[in-house]
Residue frames as a rotation matrix with the C-alpha (Angstrom) as fourth column:
MET 1
0.581 0.814 0.000 0.00
0.814 -0.581 0.000 0.00
0.000 0.000 -1.000 0.00
GLU 2
-0.600 -0.766 0.231 1.36
0.774 -0.629 -0.073 3.41
0.201 0.135 0.970 -0.96
GLY 3
-0.068 0.690 -0.721 -0.31
0.838 -0.352 -0.416 6.18
-0.541 -0.632 -0.554 1.03
SER 4
-0.179 -0.056 -0.982 0.62
-0.083 -0.994 0.072 9.13
-0.980 0.095 0.173 -1.16
SER 5
-0.886 -0.203 0.418 -0.06
0.356 0.281 0.891 7.60
-0.298 0.938 -0.176 -4.58
SER 6
-0.483 0.733 -0.479 -2.67
-0.740 -0.634 -0.224 9.24
-0.468 0.246 0.849 -6.80
GLU 7
-0.351 0.334 -0.875 -3.35
-0.605 0.632 0.484 5.86
0.715 0.699 -0.020 -8.37
CYS 8
0.691 0.596 -0.408 -4.67
-0.128 0.657 0.743 2.75
0.711 -0.462 0.530 -6.67
ASN 9
0.254 -0.595 0.763 -3.11
-0.938 -0.344 0.043 2.54
0.237 -0.726 -0.645 -3.22
ILE 10
0.395 -0.085 0.915 -3.06
-0.433 0.861 0.267 -1.25
-0.810 -0.502 0.303 -3.16
LYS 11
0.102 -0.437 -0.894 -0.65
-0.960 0.193 -0.204 -3.24
0.262 0.878 -0.400 -5.29
VAL 12
0.707 0.151 0.691 -0.63
-0.368 0.913 0.177 -7.03
-0.604 -0.379 0.701 -5.57
MET 13
0.099 -0.773 -0.626 2.56
-0.975 0.051 -0.218 -8.73
0.201 0.632 -0.749 -6.64
CYS 14
0.957 0.253 0.142 3.18
-0.266 0.960 0.086 -12.43
-0.114 -0.120 0.986 -7.23
ARG 15
0.007 -0.998 -0.058 6.48
-0.998 -0.010 0.056 -14.23
-0.056 0.058 -0.997 -6.64
TYR 16
0.742 0.104 -0.663 7.31
-0.273 0.949 -0.156 -17.71
0.613 0.296 0.732 -7.88
ARG 17
0.342 -0.723 0.600 9.47
-0.744 0.182 0.643 -19.88
-0.574 -0.666 -0.475 -5.67
PRO 18
-0.521 -0.576 -0.630 11.79
-0.832 0.509 0.222 -22.53
0.193 0.639 -0.744 -7.17
ARG 19
0.547 0.726 -0.417 10.12
-0.631 0.685 0.363 -25.91
0.549 0.064 0.833 -7.68
SER 20
0.212 -0.418 0.883 10.96
-0.806 0.436 0.400 -28.57
-0.552 -0.797 -0.245 -5.12
THR 21
-0.821 -0.568 -0.052 12.43
-0.518 0.704 0.486 -31.94
-0.239 0.426 -0.872 -6.09
ALA 22
-0.527 0.705 0.475 9.00
0.436 0.704 -0.561 -33.55
-0.730 -0.088 -0.678 -5.78
GLU 23
0.406 0.729 -0.551 7.40
-0.087 -0.569 -0.818 -30.84
-0.910 0.380 -0.168 -7.90
GLN 24
-0.234 -0.588 -0.774 10.00
-0.857 -0.251 0.449 -31.26
-0.459 0.769 -0.446 -10.62
THR 25
-0.990 -0.112 0.084 8.86
-0.070 0.916 0.394 -34.85
-0.121 0.384 -0.915 -11.14
ASP 26
-0.243 0.970 0.010 5.17
0.163 0.051 -0.985 -33.92
-0.956 -0.238 -0.170 -11.03
THR 27
-0.675 0.005 0.738 3.47
0.724 0.202 0.660 -34.31
-0.146 0.979 -0.140 -14.41
ALA 28
0.432 0.877 -0.212 0.91
0.815 -0.480 -0.324 -31.57
-0.386 -0.033 -0.922 -13.69
SER 29
0.069 -0.360 0.930 1.36
0.730 -0.618 -0.293 -28.38
0.680 0.699 0.220 -15.69
PRO 30
-0.394 -0.265 -0.880 2.80
0.849 -0.471 -0.238 -25.57
-0.351 -0.841 0.411 -13.53
ALA 31
0.738 0.555 -0.384 1.55
0.413 -0.821 -0.394 -22.00
-0.534 0.132 -0.835 -13.59
ARG 32
-0.054 -0.755 0.654 3.32
0.998 -0.051 0.024 -20.05
0.015 0.654 0.756 -16.33
LEU 33
-0.073 -0.098 -0.993 4.51
0.262 -0.962 0.075 -16.47
-0.962 -0.254 0.096 -16.41
CYS 34
-0.202 0.034 0.979 3.39
0.979 0.029 0.201 -14.67
-0.021 0.999 -0.039 -19.55
GLY 35
0.824 0.518 0.228 2.60
0.541 -0.840 -0.046 -11.21
0.167 0.161 -0.973 -20.89
ASP 36
0.293 -0.697 0.655 4.78
-0.032 -0.691 -0.722 -8.26
0.956 0.191 -0.224 -19.87
GLY 37
-0.713 -0.641 -0.283 5.75
0.209 0.191 -0.959 -9.65
0.669 -0.743 -0.002 -16.49
ASP 38
-0.740 0.482 0.470 2.33
-0.672 -0.507 -0.539 -9.10
-0.022 -0.715 0.699 -14.94
THR 39
0.314 0.921 -0.231 0.30
-0.935 0.342 0.091 -12.20
0.163 0.187 0.969 -15.88
VAL 40
-0.730 -0.411 0.546 0.21
-0.517 0.855 -0.047 -15.80
-0.447 -0.317 -0.836 -14.64
LEU 41
-0.048 0.684 -0.728 -1.49
-0.869 0.331 0.368 -18.46
0.492 0.651 0.578 -16.76
PHE 42
-0.881 -0.179 0.438 -2.91
-0.414 0.741 -0.529 -21.31
-0.230 -0.647 -0.727 -14.69
GLY 43
-0.449 0.724 0.523 -5.43
0.411 0.687 -0.599 -23.90
-0.793 -0.054 -0.606 -15.78
GLY 44
-0.391 0.239 0.889 -5.87
0.908 -0.061 0.415 -22.04
0.154 0.969 -0.194 -19.03
LYS 45
0.726 0.684 0.078 -6.95
0.646 -0.716 0.267 -18.86
0.238 -0.143 -0.961 -17.23
PRO 46
-0.230 -0.823 0.519 -4.93
0.453 -0.562 -0.692 -15.62
0.861 0.076 0.503 -16.98
PHE 47
0.645 0.307 -0.700 -4.42
0.763 -0.308 0.568 -13.94
-0.041 -0.901 -0.433 -13.59
VAL 48
0.224 -0.519 0.825 -3.14
0.419 -0.713 -0.562 -10.36
0.880 0.472 0.058 -13.80
PHE 49
0.436 -0.212 -0.875 -1.02
0.862 -0.182 0.474 -8.74
-0.259 -0.960 0.103 -11.06
ASP 50
0.926 -0.212 -0.313 0.80
-0.231 -0.973 -0.025 -5.44
-0.299 0.095 -0.950 -10.74
ARG 51
0.075 -0.936 -0.345 4.03
-0.971 0.010 -0.239 -7.38
0.227 0.353 -0.908 -11.08
VAL 52
0.989 0.137 0.064 5.11
-0.147 0.967 0.206 -11.02
-0.034 -0.213 0.976 -11.28
PHE 53
0.147 -0.985 0.089 8.56
-0.973 -0.128 0.191 -12.18
-0.177 -0.114 -0.978 -10.22
SER 54
0.489 -0.064 -0.870 10.07
-0.388 0.877 -0.283 -15.37
0.781 0.476 0.404 -11.60
SER 55
0.961 -0.141 -0.240 11.75
0.276 0.598 0.752 -17.94
0.037 -0.789 0.613 -9.35
GLU 56
0.094 -0.987 0.132 15.11
0.930 0.040 -0.365 -16.41
0.355 0.157 0.921 -10.37
ALA 57
0.554 0.171 0.815 14.21
0.079 -0.985 0.153 -12.96
0.829 -0.020 -0.559 -9.00
MET 58
-0.521 -0.806 -0.281 16.73
0.484 -0.008 -0.875 -11.56
0.703 -0.592 0.394 -6.53
GLN 59
-0.018 0.480 -0.877 15.72
0.990 -0.113 -0.082 -10.29
-0.138 -0.870 -0.473 -3.09
GLU 60
-0.683 -0.305 -0.663 16.82
0.297 -0.946 0.130 -6.77
-0.667 -0.108 0.737 -4.03
GLN 61
-0.909 0.397 0.129 14.56
0.039 -0.227 0.973 -6.77
0.416 0.889 0.191 -7.11
VAL 62
-0.110 0.911 -0.396 11.57
0.783 0.325 0.530 -7.76
0.612 -0.252 -0.750 -5.00
TYR 63
-0.146 -0.004 -0.989 12.36
0.861 -0.493 -0.125 -5.12
-0.487 -0.870 0.076 -2.38
ASN 64
-0.920 -0.283 -0.271 12.78
0.131 -0.874 0.468 -2.33
-0.369 0.395 0.841 -4.92
ALA 65
-0.731 0.679 0.073 9.43
0.038 -0.066 0.997 -3.10
0.682 0.731 0.022 -6.54
CYS 66
0.031 0.828 -0.559 7.41
0.652 0.407 0.640 -3.92
0.758 -0.385 -0.527 -3.42
ALA 67
0.434 0.128 -0.892 8.75
0.901 -0.082 0.426 -1.83
-0.019 -0.988 -0.151 -0.57
ARG 68
-0.576 -0.817 -0.038 11.11
0.818 -0.575 -0.031 1.02
0.004 -0.049 0.999 -1.43
ALA 69
-0.534 0.426 0.730 8.35
0.107 -0.823 0.558 3.49
0.838 0.376 0.394 -2.36
ILE 70
0.558 0.779 -0.286 6.37
0.362 0.082 0.929 2.61
0.747 -0.622 -0.236 0.77
VAL 71
0.064 -0.636 -0.769 9.39
0.993 -0.036 0.112 3.31
-0.099 -0.771 0.629 2.98
LYS 72
-0.830 -0.349 0.435 9.65
0.447 -0.883 0.143 6.75
0.334 0.313 0.889 1.35
ASP 73
-0.026 0.917 0.397 5.97
0.056 -0.396 0.917 7.38
0.998 0.046 -0.041 2.08
VAL 74
0.590 0.229 -0.774 6.35
0.722 0.279 0.633 6.39
0.361 -0.932 -0.001 5.75
LEU 75
-0.372 -0.819 -0.437 9.29
0.909 -0.416 0.005 8.77
-0.186 -0.395 0.899 6.11
GLU 76
-0.843 0.153 0.516 7.03
0.104 -0.894 0.436 11.50
0.528 0.421 0.737 4.72
GLY 77
-0.819 0.454 0.351 4.39
-0.534 -0.382 -0.754 10.88
-0.208 -0.805 0.555 7.38
TYR 78
0.098 0.865 -0.492 2.10
-0.886 0.301 0.353 8.27
0.454 0.401 0.796 5.83
ASN 79
0.014 -0.025 1.000 1.20
-0.628 0.778 0.028 4.79
-0.778 -0.628 -0.004 7.06
GLY 80
-0.019 -0.050 -0.999 1.86
-0.932 0.361 0.000 1.69
0.361 0.931 -0.054 4.99
THR 81
0.356 0.164 0.920 1.43
-0.562 0.824 0.071 -2.07
-0.747 -0.542 0.385 5.06
ILE 82
-0.196 -0.381 -0.903 3.23
-0.888 0.460 -0.001 -4.90
0.416 0.802 -0.429 3.33
PHE 83
0.154 0.209 0.966 1.98
-0.707 0.706 -0.040 -8.42
-0.690 -0.677 0.256 3.84
ALA 84
-0.716 -0.449 -0.535 3.03
-0.685 0.601 0.412 -11.77
0.137 0.661 -0.738 2.43
TYR 85
0.225 0.886 0.406 0.23
-0.793 0.409 -0.452 -14.20
-0.566 -0.220 0.795 1.56
GLY 86
-0.024 -0.194 -0.981 0.51
-0.811 0.577 -0.094 -17.79
0.584 0.793 -0.171 0.41
GLN 87
0.827 0.329 -0.456 0.56
-0.093 0.880 0.467 -21.43
0.555 -0.343 0.758 1.44
THR 88
0.720 -0.604 0.341 2.93
-0.341 0.121 0.932 -22.77
-0.604 -0.788 -0.119 4.08
SER 89
0.004 -0.875 0.485 6.44
0.387 0.448 0.806 -23.21
-0.922 0.184 0.340 2.60
SER 90
0.677 0.277 0.682 5.65
0.733 -0.167 -0.660 -20.93
-0.069 0.946 -0.316 -0.35
GLY 91
-0.229 -0.913 0.339 8.42
0.886 -0.339 -0.315 -18.50
0.403 0.228 0.886 0.60
LYS 92
0.710 0.574 0.408 6.62
0.359 -0.794 0.491 -15.81
0.606 -0.202 -0.770 2.63
THR 93
0.866 -0.411 -0.286 9.19
0.187 -0.264 0.946 -15.63
-0.464 -0.873 -0.152 5.41
HIS 94
-0.063 -0.899 0.434 12.05
0.911 0.126 0.392 -15.83
-0.407 0.420 0.811 2.90
THR 95
0.019 0.134 0.991 10.61
0.724 -0.686 0.078 -12.76
0.690 0.716 -0.110 1.16
MET 96
0.842 0.415 0.345 9.88
0.092 -0.741 0.666 -10.81
0.532 -0.529 -0.662 4.35
GLU 97
0.824 -0.543 0.159 13.01
-0.282 -0.150 0.947 -11.73
-0.491 -0.826 -0.277 6.35
GLY 98
0.722 -0.594 -0.353 15.39
-0.199 0.311 -0.929 -13.84
0.662 0.742 0.106 4.30
ASP 99
0.225 -0.757 -0.613 18.88
0.914 0.382 -0.135 -14.21
0.337 -0.530 0.778 5.74
LEU 100
0.925 0.301 -0.232 19.13
0.372 -0.839 0.396 -11.25
-0.076 -0.453 -0.888 8.10
ASN 101
0.465 -0.833 -0.300 22.92
-0.081 -0.377 0.922 -11.09
-0.882 -0.404 -0.243 7.85
ASP 102
-0.317 -0.547 0.775 23.51
0.739 0.369 0.563 -11.75
-0.594 0.751 0.287 4.15
PRO 103
-0.538 0.064 -0.841 23.52
-0.244 -0.966 0.082 -8.61
-0.807 0.249 0.535 1.93
GLU 104
-0.859 0.193 -0.474 22.20
-0.463 0.104 0.880 -10.56
0.219 0.976 0.000 -1.06
LEU 105
-0.615 0.598 -0.514 19.73
0.417 0.800 0.432 -12.87
0.669 0.051 -0.741 0.68
MET 106
-0.851 0.341 -0.398 18.28
0.268 -0.371 -0.889 -10.46
-0.451 -0.864 0.224 3.25
GLY 107
-0.296 0.857 0.422 14.56
0.945 0.198 0.259 -9.86
0.139 0.476 -0.869 2.77
ILE 108
0.170 0.490 0.855 12.24
0.465 -0.805 0.368 -6.89
0.869 0.335 -0.365 2.98
ILE 109
0.925 0.275 -0.262 12.46
0.351 -0.352 0.868 -6.18
0.146 -0.895 -0.422 6.74
PRO 110
0.228 -0.895 -0.384 16.27
0.718 -0.113 0.687 -5.87
-0.658 -0.432 0.616 7.02
ARG 111
-0.473 -0.379 0.795 16.38
0.848 -0.443 0.293 -3.81
0.241 0.813 0.531 3.81
ILE 112
0.504 0.711 0.491 13.74
0.439 -0.700 0.562 -1.46
0.744 -0.067 -0.665 5.20
ALA 113
0.811 -0.255 -0.527 15.74
0.481 -0.224 0.848 -1.03
-0.335 -0.941 -0.059 8.41
ARG 114
-0.224 -0.961 0.165 18.86
0.870 -0.121 0.478 -0.27
-0.439 0.250 0.863 6.38
ASP 115
-0.331 0.116 0.937 17.11
0.730 -0.598 0.332 2.29
0.598 0.793 0.114 4.17
ILE 116
0.771 0.637 0.016 15.38
0.459 -0.574 0.678 4.07
0.441 -0.515 -0.735 7.06
PHE 117
0.630 -0.572 -0.526 18.64
0.452 -0.281 0.847 4.63
-0.632 -0.771 0.081 8.91
ASN 118
-0.412 -0.729 0.547 20.54
0.893 -0.203 0.401 5.56
-0.181 0.654 0.735 5.75
TYR 119
0.170 0.579 0.797 17.88
0.615 -0.694 0.373 8.23
0.770 0.427 -0.474 5.24
ILE 120
0.934 0.198 -0.297 18.26
0.356 -0.467 0.809 9.46
0.022 -0.862 -0.507 8.83
TYR 121
0.178 -0.958 -0.226 22.06
0.728 -0.026 0.685 9.58
-0.662 -0.286 0.693 8.58
SER 122
-0.460 -0.369 0.808 21.76
0.869 -0.373 0.325 11.76
0.181 0.852 0.492 5.46
MET 123
0.513 0.794 0.327 19.44
0.683 -0.608 0.404 14.34
0.520 0.016 -0.854 7.04
ASP 124
-0.107 -0.490 0.865 20.34
-0.148 -0.853 -0.501 17.72
0.983 -0.182 0.019 8.54
GLU 125
-0.813 -0.336 -0.476 21.04
0.381 0.312 -0.870 17.93
0.441 -0.889 -0.126 12.26
HIS 126
-0.808 0.538 0.242 17.94
-0.585 -0.677 -0.446 20.03
-0.076 -0.502 0.862 12.91
LEU 127
0.174 0.845 -0.506 15.77
-0.714 0.462 0.527 16.98
0.679 0.269 0.683 12.11
GLU 128
-0.609 -0.316 0.728 15.22
-0.775 0.435 -0.459 14.71
-0.172 -0.843 -0.510 15.10
PHE 129
-0.066 0.538 -0.841 14.05
-0.594 0.656 0.466 11.12
0.802 0.530 0.276 14.63
HIS 130
-0.403 0.018 0.915 12.60
-0.794 0.490 -0.360 8.54
-0.455 -0.872 -0.183 17.00
ILE 131
-0.204 0.259 -0.944 12.22
-0.685 0.651 0.327 4.97
0.699 0.714 0.045 15.70
LYS 132
-0.319 0.185 0.930 10.28
-0.795 0.482 -0.368 2.35
-0.516 -0.856 -0.007 17.65
VAL 133
-0.505 0.176 -0.845 9.49
-0.553 0.685 0.474 -1.26
0.662 0.707 -0.249 16.80
SER 134
-0.044 0.528 0.848 7.00
-0.841 0.438 -0.317 -3.81
-0.539 -0.727 0.425 18.08
TYR 135
-0.663 -0.186 -0.725 6.66
-0.579 0.741 0.340 -7.49
0.474 0.645 -0.599 17.25
PHE 136
-0.382 0.594 0.708 3.59
-0.645 0.377 -0.665 -9.60
-0.662 -0.711 0.239 17.93
GLU 137
-0.961 0.119 -0.250 1.67
-0.106 0.676 0.730 -12.58
0.256 0.728 -0.636 16.58
ILE 138
-0.144 0.972 0.187 -2.00
-0.973 -0.105 -0.205 -13.42
-0.179 -0.212 0.961 16.23
TYR 139
-0.835 -0.162 -0.526 -2.80
-0.262 0.957 0.122 -17.07
0.484 0.240 -0.842 16.90
LEU 140
-0.469 0.756 -0.456 -6.26
0.783 0.595 0.183 -18.52
0.410 -0.272 -0.871 17.53
ASP 141
0.383 0.671 0.635 -7.65
0.417 -0.739 0.530 -14.96
0.824 0.062 -0.563 17.83
LYS 142
0.837 -0.193 -0.513 -5.20
0.448 -0.296 0.843 -14.09
-0.315 -0.935 -0.161 20.60
ILE 143
0.699 -0.619 0.358 -2.47
-0.127 -0.600 -0.790 -11.46
0.703 0.507 -0.498 20.33
ARG 144
0.790 -0.511 -0.339 0.87
0.568 0.399 0.720 -12.37
-0.233 -0.761 0.605 21.91
ASP 145
0.820 -0.560 -0.118 3.77
-0.567 -0.823 -0.035 -9.98
-0.077 0.096 -0.992 22.39
LEU 146
0.815 -0.538 -0.216 6.87
0.379 0.777 -0.502 -11.64
0.438 0.327 0.837 20.95
LEU 147
-0.148 -0.879 0.453 9.12
-0.074 -0.447 -0.891 -9.29
0.986 -0.165 0.001 22.93
ASP 148
-0.648 0.014 0.761 7.47
-0.761 -0.005 -0.648 -10.28
-0.006 -1.000 0.014 26.23
ALA 149
-0.341 0.511 -0.789 6.08
-0.486 0.623 0.613 -13.70
0.805 0.593 0.036 25.40
VAL 150
-0.765 0.043 -0.642 5.62
0.492 0.683 -0.540 -14.81
0.416 -0.729 -0.544 29.03
GLU 151
-0.743 0.429 -0.513 3.61
0.303 -0.467 -0.830 -11.94
-0.596 -0.773 0.217 30.51
LYS 152
-0.293 0.616 -0.731 1.80
-0.651 -0.688 -0.319 -10.49
-0.700 0.383 0.603 27.48
VAL 153
-0.932 -0.101 0.347 -0.03
0.095 0.858 0.505 -13.41
-0.349 0.504 -0.790 25.93
ASN 154
-0.217 0.916 0.338 -3.56
0.976 0.208 0.062 -12.07
-0.014 0.343 -0.939 25.34
LEU 155
-0.824 -0.174 -0.539 -3.41
0.218 -0.976 -0.018 -8.41
-0.523 -0.132 0.842 24.36
SER 156
0.168 0.963 0.209 -6.36
0.783 -0.001 -0.623 -6.44
-0.600 0.268 -0.754 23.04
VAL 157
-0.590 -0.284 0.756 -6.89
0.753 -0.532 0.388 -3.99
0.292 0.798 0.527 20.19
HIS 158
0.102 0.576 -0.811 -7.99
0.671 -0.641 -0.372 -0.42
-0.734 -0.507 -0.452 21.02
GLU 159
0.335 0.014 0.942 -8.38
0.809 -0.517 -0.280 2.84
0.484 0.856 -0.184 19.09
ASP 160
-0.651 -0.577 -0.493 -6.50
0.734 -0.643 -0.217 6.06
-0.192 -0.504 0.842 19.77
LYS 161
-0.218 0.594 -0.775 -8.06
0.192 -0.752 -0.631 9.54
-0.957 -0.286 0.050 19.69
ASN 162
-0.436 0.015 -0.900 -7.82
-0.802 -0.461 0.381 9.53
-0.409 0.887 0.213 15.89
ARG 163
0.599 0.749 0.282 -9.63
-0.609 0.656 -0.446 6.16
-0.519 0.095 0.849 15.70
VAL 164
0.135 -0.657 -0.742 -6.45
-0.772 0.400 -0.494 4.40
0.621 0.639 -0.453 14.60
PRO 165
0.948 0.288 -0.133 -6.28
-0.155 0.786 0.598 0.85
0.277 -0.546 0.790 15.99
TYR 166
-0.100 -0.991 0.084 -3.35
-0.738 0.017 -0.675 -0.25
0.668 -0.129 -0.733 18.13
VAL 167
0.276 0.093 -0.957 -2.42
0.364 0.911 0.194 -3.20
0.889 -0.402 0.218 20.34
LYS 168
0.630 0.052 0.775 -2.67
-0.565 -0.654 0.503 -1.99
0.533 -0.754 -0.383 23.92
GLY 169
0.749 -0.367 0.552 0.26
-0.462 0.309 0.832 -2.90
-0.476 -0.877 0.061 26.15
CYS 170
0.874 -0.450 0.184 2.46
0.465 0.665 -0.584 -4.22
0.140 0.596 0.791 23.36
THR 171
0.297 -0.863 -0.409 6.17
0.549 -0.196 0.813 -3.72
-0.782 -0.465 0.415 23.99
GLU 172
0.961 -0.113 0.251 7.78
0.146 -0.564 -0.813 -0.86
0.233 0.818 -0.526 22.07
ARG 173
0.350 -0.916 -0.196 11.55
0.725 0.133 0.675 -0.70
-0.593 -0.378 0.711 21.71
PHE 174
0.808 -0.232 -0.541 13.50
-0.426 -0.865 -0.265 2.35
-0.407 0.445 -0.798 20.59
VAL 175
0.510 -0.667 0.543 16.17
0.751 0.654 0.097 1.48
-0.420 0.359 0.834 18.03
SER 176
0.601 -0.380 -0.703 19.11
-0.326 -0.920 0.218 3.50
-0.730 0.098 -0.676 16.73
SER 177
-0.466 -0.755 -0.461 20.62
-0.783 0.109 0.613 1.25
-0.412 0.647 -0.642 14.05
PRO 178
0.218 0.510 -0.832 19.68
-0.827 0.550 0.120 -1.49
0.519 0.662 0.541 11.57
GLU 179
-0.603 -0.534 -0.593 21.61
-0.148 0.805 -0.575 -3.95
0.784 -0.259 -0.564 13.73
GLU 180
-0.885 0.333 0.326 19.35
-0.355 -0.030 -0.934 -3.24
-0.301 -0.943 0.145 16.70
VAL 181
0.076 0.937 -0.342 16.30
-0.987 0.021 -0.161 -3.88
-0.143 0.349 0.926 14.52
MET 182
0.065 -0.108 -0.992 17.72
-0.537 0.834 -0.126 -7.25
0.841 0.541 -0.004 13.45
ASP 183
-0.919 -0.393 -0.040 18.49
-0.153 0.447 -0.882 -8.19
0.364 -0.804 -0.470 17.05
ILE 184
-0.511 0.807 0.297 14.85
-0.674 -0.161 -0.721 -7.57
-0.534 -0.569 0.626 17.94
VAL 185
0.282 0.562 -0.778 13.65
-0.908 0.418 -0.028 -9.65
0.309 0.714 0.628 14.98
ASP 186
-0.400 -0.528 -0.749 15.89
-0.241 0.849 -0.470 -12.49
0.884 -0.008 -0.467 16.20
GLU 187
-0.949 0.061 0.308 14.59
-0.304 0.065 -0.950 -12.11
-0.078 -0.996 -0.043 19.75
GLY 188
-0.097 0.995 -0.014 10.98
-0.915 -0.095 -0.392 -12.28
-0.392 -0.025 0.920 18.62
LYS 189
0.241 0.128 -0.962 11.61
-0.707 0.702 -0.084 -15.31
0.665 0.701 0.260 16.42
SER 190
-0.743 -0.579 -0.337 13.36
-0.161 0.642 -0.749 -17.05
0.650 -0.502 -0.570 19.30
ASN 191
-0.749 0.529 0.400 10.44
-0.516 -0.088 -0.852 -16.39
-0.415 -0.844 0.339 21.66
ARG 192
0.197 0.854 -0.482 8.04
-0.980 0.152 -0.130 -17.68
-0.038 0.498 0.866 19.05
HIS 193
-0.040 -0.297 -0.954 9.96
-0.452 0.857 -0.248 -20.94
0.891 0.421 -0.169 18.62
VAL 194
-0.904 -0.425 0.049 10.46
-0.223 0.369 -0.902 -21.57
0.365 -0.826 -0.429 22.35
SER 195
-0.572 0.721 0.391 6.78
-0.727 -0.225 -0.649 -21.26
-0.380 -0.655 0.653 23.20
VAL 196
0.503 0.818 -0.278 5.44
-0.851 0.414 -0.323 -23.98
-0.149 0.399 0.905 20.90
THR 197
0.010 -0.465 0.885 6.09
-0.275 0.850 0.449 -27.69
-0.961 -0.248 -0.119 20.40
ASN 198
0.048 0.052 0.998 5.09
0.854 0.515 -0.068 -27.97
-0.517 0.856 -0.020 16.73
MET 199
-0.415 -0.303 -0.858 6.58
0.044 -0.949 0.313 -24.93
-0.909 0.093 0.407 15.01
ASN 200
-0.993 0.032 0.109 5.48
0.110 0.018 0.994 -25.90
0.030 0.999 -0.022 11.51
GLU 201
-0.260 0.964 -0.055 1.87
0.900 0.263 0.349 -26.39
0.351 0.041 -0.935 12.55
HIS 202
0.107 0.261 -0.959 1.95
0.746 -0.659 -0.096 -23.22
-0.657 -0.705 -0.266 14.67
SER 203
-0.630 -0.457 -0.628 3.51
0.009 -0.813 0.583 -20.95
-0.776 0.361 0.517 12.06
SER 204
-0.897 0.322 0.304 1.12
0.373 0.180 0.910 -22.16
0.239 0.929 -0.282 9.38
ARG 205
0.048 0.992 -0.116 -1.81
0.877 0.014 0.481 -20.91
0.479 -0.125 -0.869 11.49
SER 206
0.328 0.035 -0.944 -0.47
0.725 -0.650 0.228 -17.68
-0.606 -0.759 -0.239 13.00
HIS 207
0.702 -0.111 0.704 0.05
0.443 -0.706 -0.553 -14.18
0.558 0.700 -0.446 11.65
CYS 208
0.018 -0.751 -0.660 3.25
0.940 -0.212 0.266 -12.33
-0.340 -0.625 0.703 12.58
VAL 209
0.793 0.286 0.538 3.32
0.457 -0.864 -0.214 -8.51
0.404 0.415 -0.815 12.60
PHE 210
-0.223 -0.870 -0.440 6.48
0.948 -0.299 0.111 -6.40
-0.228 -0.392 0.891 12.83
LEU 211
0.763 0.603 0.232 5.62
0.629 -0.776 -0.050 -2.72
0.150 0.184 -0.972 13.32
ILE 212
-0.462 -0.886 -0.044 8.03
0.886 -0.459 -0.065 0.15
0.037 -0.069 0.997 12.69
SER 213
0.721 0.673 -0.166 6.95
0.687 -0.725 0.045 3.59
-0.090 -0.146 -0.985 13.98
VAL 214
-0.391 -0.846 0.361 8.80
0.885 -0.453 -0.102 6.67
0.250 0.280 0.927 12.72
LYS 215
0.777 0.544 -0.316 8.45
0.606 -0.782 0.144 10.08
-0.169 -0.303 -0.938 14.37
GLN 216
-0.322 -0.893 0.315 10.41
0.927 -0.364 -0.085 13.09
0.191 0.265 0.945 13.22
GLU 217
0.727 0.500 -0.471 10.52
0.604 -0.792 0.090 16.73
-0.328 -0.349 -0.878 14.25
ASN 218
0.061 -0.641 0.766 12.14
0.621 -0.576 -0.531 19.79
0.782 0.507 0.363 12.72
ILE 219
0.042 -0.066 -0.997 13.48
0.985 -0.165 0.053 21.50
-0.168 -0.984 0.058 15.83
LEU 220
-0.933 -0.354 -0.072 13.71
0.329 -0.915 0.233 24.84
-0.148 0.194 0.970 13.98
THR 221
-0.687 0.723 0.071 10.12
-0.446 -0.496 0.745 24.98
0.574 0.481 0.663 12.73
GLU 222
-0.667 0.379 0.642 8.61
-0.523 0.376 -0.765 22.50
-0.531 -0.846 -0.053 15.26
THR 223
0.139 0.664 -0.735 7.03
-0.961 0.271 0.063 20.66
0.241 0.697 0.675 12.32
LYS 224
-0.432 -0.234 0.871 6.25
-0.586 0.807 -0.074 17.04
-0.685 -0.543 -0.486 13.20
LEU 225
0.042 0.413 -0.910 5.63
-0.886 0.436 0.157 13.97
0.462 0.799 0.385 11.05
SER 226
-0.396 -0.179 0.901 4.79
-0.638 0.759 -0.130 10.41
-0.660 -0.626 -0.415 12.03
GLY 227
0.154 0.415 -0.897 4.29
-0.905 0.423 0.040 7.25
0.396 0.805 0.441 10.03
LYS 228
0.022 -0.094 0.995 3.83
-0.627 0.774 0.087 3.56
-0.779 -0.626 -0.042 10.74
LEU 229
-0.159 -0.146 -0.977 4.84
-0.903 0.421 0.084 0.60
0.399 0.895 -0.198 8.64
TYR 230
0.356 0.381 0.853 3.18
-0.677 0.735 -0.045 -2.75
-0.644 -0.562 0.519 9.27
LEU 231
-0.352 -0.547 -0.759 5.12
-0.879 0.472 0.068 -5.76
0.321 0.692 -0.647 7.98
VAL 232
0.228 0.685 0.692 2.98
-0.835 0.503 -0.222 -8.88
-0.500 -0.527 0.687 8.09
ASP 233
-0.822 -0.378 -0.426 3.83
-0.519 0.805 0.286 -12.54
0.235 0.457 -0.858 7.53
LEU 234
0.065 0.987 0.150 0.36
-0.991 0.046 0.128 -14.06
0.120 -0.157 0.980 7.21
ALA 235
-0.097 0.024 0.995 -0.63
-0.432 0.900 -0.064 -17.57
-0.897 -0.436 -0.077 8.22
GLY 236
-0.937 -0.259 0.234 -0.61
0.052 0.559 0.828 -20.24
-0.345 0.788 -0.510 5.53
SER 237
-0.493 0.771 -0.403 -3.49
-0.852 -0.522 0.044 -19.77
-0.177 0.365 0.914 3.11
GLU 238
-0.760 0.210 -0.615 -4.28
-0.136 0.874 0.466 -23.50
0.635 0.438 -0.636 2.80
LYS 239
0.183 0.917 0.354 -7.63
-0.776 -0.086 0.625 -24.65
0.604 -0.388 0.696 4.15
């Protein structure tokens, strides 16, 4: 979603993952990419998206097309959301997170953290920034704080004075570098794994939300901007 766009604010993009060994021996016809990179042909029917990425697409290509403009909007005071939808093992987490420490394989979240702080480092000293992050999951209609997974296991959604929904009581951490953001992602993932006995079954049925809040103030003019970016790894779409 791109908050400042004059066109449709919602864009839907499709990403192929490489076929597994079992799928390579399957005689069924796979979905085919056709057209100008925006159409998938499946079962003889065309499905049109804003963009379609082949299985050879690099993480940077996906980020540039899906997220870079939204990060710019958030830094200009808009809210945005990026969510990954698909069956379990279809590559949602690879797209959203990837390898957090590999420059080529890192996904959308670490690239967003990098770009936000690169933007801050390039700004004048009279601009003051405050970056906060939260990390929670929704499982069986309950919201659990992944940064305080013992105490905060059934949080509720409220609305602020502007009727914007928020998760009451969810931990918020101030961060001052991309590395701190990645440490928090690792912490949340660790808490998520420790709390369940069947991670595959659990992750296929739970939504994970990583929230980045950006507040900035021009200390000369006292102008203030704030934006929020919701990064969502949805539960598996299979029935």
